[in-house]
N, C-alpha and C positions, 0 to 999 in steps of 0.2 A: 485256646486249646480245648477241645471237647473230648472228654473221656467217653468211649463208646463200647458197650458190651453186647449190643444187639437186643437188649430188653426194651419193652414198651416204655419204661422209665427213661432209658437213654434216648429213645426217639423223642419223648416229650421234652427232654433237656435241649435237644437240638432245636426243636420248634420254638421254645422259649428264648433260646440264645438268638435265633434269627429275628425274633420280635423285638428284643430289648437291646441288642448290641449292634454297634456300627463298625465292626471290624472289617478291614480290607480283606483279610484271609482267615479262614477257620482251619485249624489243624485238628483233624479227627484222629484220635489215637486210641488204638485197641491194645490192651495188655494181654499177652499170651504167656502161658506157662508150659515149658517142656514137660513131657511125661515123667522124666526123671525127678522132677520137683514135686510130684503129686504127694498129697498128705500120706497116703498109704505107704509109698516108697520111703519117704523120709522117716516115718515112724519105725519101719523095720531097721533102717540104718542107725537110728538113734538108740535102738535097743540092743545094738551090738550084733544083730543078725546080718550077715552078708549074703543075700540071696544070689544065686547064679544069674547073671545078667547077659542076655543075648543082645549085644550091641547093635546088630542089624535090626532086630525087632524094635529095640528102643529108638533107633534112628527113624524107623518107619512111623512109629507112634508120634514122635516129635514132628515129623514132616506133616502128618495128617492134622495135628493140632495147630500147626502154623498155617496150613491151608485154610482150616476152618476160621481162624482169626482173620486171615486176609479177606475171606468172603464176608465176614461180619463187618470188617472195616470198610469194605467197598460199599456195602449197604448203607452205612452211616454217612459216607461221603455223598452217595447218591441222594439221600434224604436231605442233607445240608444244601446241596446244589438245588434241589427241587423247591426249597423254601427261600431261595434267593441268596445264598451265601457262596462265595468263592471258596471252595474247600479242597484240601489236600489230605490224603490219608497216610498213616504210618502205623507200624507196630512197635511195641516196646516189649522186650522180654522180661518176664518177672524173675528176678534172681533171689528175692527174699519175700517181699509182700507186694500185693497189687498197688496199694497206696504209695509205697516207696517208688515203684516203677513209674507211676503217673507223675509224682512230684519231680522225679529225675528227668522225665521227658519234658515237663514244663520248663525246667531249668535249662535243659539242652536246647530247646526251641526258643528260649527267652521270650515266652509269651507274656502278654499283658494280664491275662485272666485264664483261670482254669475252670471249666464248666463241667458239672457232673450231676447225675440224677442219684436218687437213693432207692433202696429196695423197699423201704417202709416197714422193716421188721420192728416189732414192739414186744414188750413183755419178756417172756423167757427166751424167745428166739433172738431178741436183741442182746440179751445177756450172753447167750452161747455163741453168737456170731458177731464178730467185730464189724463195724460199718466202715467200708472203704471211704465213703464220703466224709464221715466224721474224722477219720485219720488224716485224710487229705487236708481238711480244714485246720486240724491241729498242727500239721507239720509243713504245710506249704508256706513259702515266704513271699507269696504274691496273692492278689485278690482271688477269691474262690466264689463262684456262682453256683449254688446248689438248688436244684429243682426237686422238691419233695414228691414222693410217690402219692401222697394224699392229694396232690394238686390234680384233681380229676378233670377239670376244664381244660380243653386243649386251646392254645392261643390261636387267634384268627390268623389265617395265612394271608400275608400282605406281600405283594411283589411289586 
């Protein structure tokens, strides 16, 4: 399973997976988060404020977010196929955290390995933002292949 968010680091992870892994099938999974789960909305709810919610507007936002995730996922599948992998795409909805959604997807798909890239945050940014890759590594009960952001060299394309 390859966690894919459309970033250059996720693209690099797909390329490295194609170079080093001999999987019959790659599951490219994109986590998406409904608008109702956005940090701003959750912070107002936790503070006891109950804003008026237009459910039609909220459904429209969720639909747009899911469409964006589907487009990203399709790009990841196309990249995986272009580097010689037999790939299938799917989305996983984030109910609590991105890392938990990815670990649950790996369990549901019963994959042999979970592949992910990193953002490469360091210093204060790393302290303020938790790393999805780090949390996946800590909580996943199967092998994890992490391609670091500092890995500037692109792997050679071999078909």
